N, C-alpha and C positions, 0 to 999 in steps of 0.2 A: 504494500500500500504506500510505497514510497517512490520517489524519483531519485536517481543517483545524482551526485554533484561532484565536480572535480575538487572542491575544497575539502572533501573527505577522502583524500588520496592515500596511497600506500607508502609514500616516501616521507613519513613523519608529518609534522605540522605544516600545513600550507600557510603561505603569507596571508595576513589579513587583507581583505579586499576593501576598497573604498566604494561606498554606495552613494550615488548621486540621484536622488529622487526627482521625478519630473514635476510638472505643474499640477496643482491641486484645484479642483473645481468645487464650488460650494453652492448648494441649492438652499436658499433661505426658506424657513417655514412661512406658509401663507396665513396661518392662524397663530394661536398662542404657542410659543416654543415650549414643548414638554420633553422632547427627547432629541438626542443627536446620534446619528448612525454614520459610521465610516463604512463606505462600500468600496470593495476592491475588485478591480477588473481582472480579466483572464490574460493569458500569455499573448503578447504582441498587441494588446489593446492599450487604451489610455482612459483617464478619468472622465474625459469629455463625453464619450458615447453613453456611459451609464448615467451620468448626471442628467442627460437629456431625457432618458427613459424614466428615471426616478422622479423628475419634475412633474411628470404626467400622472403620478399615482395619487389616489385620493387620501393622502396622509398629510393634512395641512399642519399638523403639530410637530412634524419631524424636520430637523435640519440635517441635510445630507452633506457629507464631506467625501469627495471622490478624488483621492490622490492618484498620481501616475507613478508606476513602478520605475526603478532604475533601468537604464539600457545596459545590458551586460551580455557577455558571450554565453550562449546557451548550448549545452552539450547535445541536446536532441536535434539541434539545427547545425551540427557539425562545427560548433564554435562561432557561428554567425550571431551577431548581437541582436537582441530583441528586448522589448520592455518585459520585465519579469520580476516577481517578488523574490524569487530565489532560483537557483539553477535546477534544471530538470534534464534527466537522461532517459534511458529506456524505462518503460513501465514495468515495475517488478516489486513484488511484496518484500523481497529480501534486499533490495538496493538500499544503500545508506542515504540518509536525508542530508540536504544542504542546511545544516543547523545554523551555520553562521549567517547565511542569507535569511533564513526564517527568523532568527533573533533580530536581525537588522530591520526586517519588514515589520515585525510585531512592535518593535520599539518606535518606529516611525509612526505607526498608527496610534500607539499610546500617547506619543508626543502631540499628535494632532488633537487628541481629546483632552489634553492636560489643562487647557484654558476654559473648558466648558464650566458653567456655573454649577455649584454643588447640588442644586435642587433639580438638575436636568438628568433624566435617565440616559444611560450610555449603551450603545449597541455597536456591533461589528457584523458586517455581512459581506458576501462576495460570490463571484462566479468562477468555477473551475479552479485555477491556481489561486485566485482571490478567495475562494471558499476554503481552500486548504490553509491559507494564511489566517483566515478568520478562526478556523477550528484550532490552529496552533495557538493563536492568541487566547482562545478559551482555556487551553491547557496551561498556558502561562499564568492566566488569571487565577485558576483554581489552585495551582501549586504556589502562587505568590512570587514566582521568579522565572526569568528566562533560563534557557539551557546553560548560558554562560555564568549563571549564579547571581546576576544583577536582579534587584527587586523589580517586580512588575507593578506599575503604579495605578493603572486604570481599574475602575470598579464597574464591571460589566453587568448589564441587566438582561441582555438578549444577544444571541449569536445565530446567524443564518448562513447556511452553505448550500449553494445551488451547483449541481453537477461537479462536485468536488470529492475530496478524500481527506482523511485524517493523517497528517504527517506524524512521525515518531510514535506510531501507535504501540510498538512493542515495548517502549519504556514508560508508557503512560501509567500503568498500574503502580510502578515503583514511585512515581511522583505523588500519587494520591493516597495509596494504602498506608495506614499507620500515621498519617499526618492529619490530626483532627480538623484543623482549619481548612485544609485542602478538601477533605472528604465532605465537610459541611458546604463548602462552595459548590462542589460538584453536584450535590443533592438539589440545590436550589437554582442553579443556572439554567434558564430555558434555552434549548438549542433546536433549531428547525433545519432539517436536511431534506432537500428535494433532488430527485434524480430521474432522468428519463431512461426507460428500459431499452431505447434504441440508441443510446449514447455510444458512438464509435471512437471517441477520443479518450474520455475517462469512463471506462466500462461501468455499467450499472452495479456490478458486484462490488466495486470499490466503495461506492456510496453506501450500499447495504451493509457491508462489513464494517465501515466506519461507525454506522449507527449501532451495530451490535457491540463493538468494542467500547464505545462510550457508555452504553447501558450497563455492560458487564463490569465497568470500572467505577461505577457508583454515580454516574450521571443519570438522575431519575426523571428529568423533564426533557427527554429527547423525543421529538416528533419526526418520523420519517415518511415522506410522501413520494410515492412512485407514480410515474406517468407513462402509460402505454404508448409506444410509438414515438416518444419524444427523443430527439437526438441531442447533440451538444449545443443547445441554445435554450432560450426561455420562451414561454408562451403566456398569453394573457391569463389563462386559468391558474398557472403557477404563481404569477405575480399577484393575482387576486387573493390567493391563499396566504402569500407572504404578508399582504396588507392586513388581512383578518388576524393573522397570528401576532404580528407586531402590535396592532391595536390592543389586543387582549393582554399580551405579556408586558407591554410597556405602560399599560393603564391609560391609554390615550383617550381623549374626548372624541366621540364619533363625529361631531360637527366641527366646522371650521370657525370656532369662536376665536375672537381676537382679544 
């Protein structure tokens, strides 16, 4: 359930990479600001395309923050550079994760949320690789720290992953079990996973297994939605369910009161 990355090489520790994140697009709430959600795009995309879609959703109380990933050499593209939250190689459950890239992406997201008012609910969501980064952020939140040991600062109230997978799934149990605070956070953090059964990029089984791993590791509020015939893209029905779920989990007002 991982993608390999060259930073997890065989010749000892790789040199630290510099990550330059691209432009961030913000969609202001049309009504009373009750929640802020960072939404992360997929491989090769940017924050603009998702910001345009999110702006059309009937969620007037949410402020959307849509950052753009760094442009970096991607193993799956033969080293050709692309916007990506972390490096990806061949699809394999046993491949190592690009933990350095994941930590950098999760830290960038947490930093974007650091200036939000204390009374605003905080969420993270994404598509494909963005979904993987969102779920990785969820595991950092529950354990209270990144893989590099630094403290994770954001207080998450909801996490959404569309057509994605759970990175570092094999080490998740070690992060949660036996740590009372981590176990408590896992119990109460709402997570929504959606996946198309016709996905030919990130196979459906990866999303399904991610849901099972989360549930078996103590995450008790995990919802998994499957869509027959859906490929590696989103559809209005899926986004409608995301809206309903976010409204419920974030306690949003149904109308666009200001």
